[in-house]
C-alpha distance (Angstrom), angle and dihedral (degrees) to the residues before:
residue distance angle dihedral
M1 . . .
L2 3.83 . .
T3 3.74 121.4 .
P4 3.82 118.1 -124.8
S5 3.84 89.7 -102.8
G6 3.87 88.3 50.6
M7 3.74 89.3 53.3
T8 3.80 92.3 49.2
I9 3.84 89.2 52.4
V10 3.81 91.1 51.0
V11 3.81 92.7 49.0
V12 3.86 91.9 47.7
M13 3.77 91.6 47.3
K14 3.82 90.9 51.6
G15 3.80 88.8 46.7
F16 3.77 92.0 54.4
A17 3.77 90.1 46.1
A18 3.69 92.8 52.4
L19 3.84 92.5 45.4
H20 3.86 90.8 49.4
G21 3.84 88.7 51.3
L22 3.77 92.9 52.7
V23 3.79 91.2 46.3
S24 3.82 89.6 50.1
V25 3.86 91.8 51.7
A26 3.72 92.2 46.1
A27 3.87 91.7 49.5
G28 3.81 88.6 48.8
K29 3.76 94.4 53.4
K30 3.74 92.7 56.8
């Protein structure tokens, strides 16, 4: 089982990954 802090890290990592994906798509469209 993951600790609350571990879950937070996973959520933050996924958030950064999603944001990076959106930035990559936006940059590719230009």
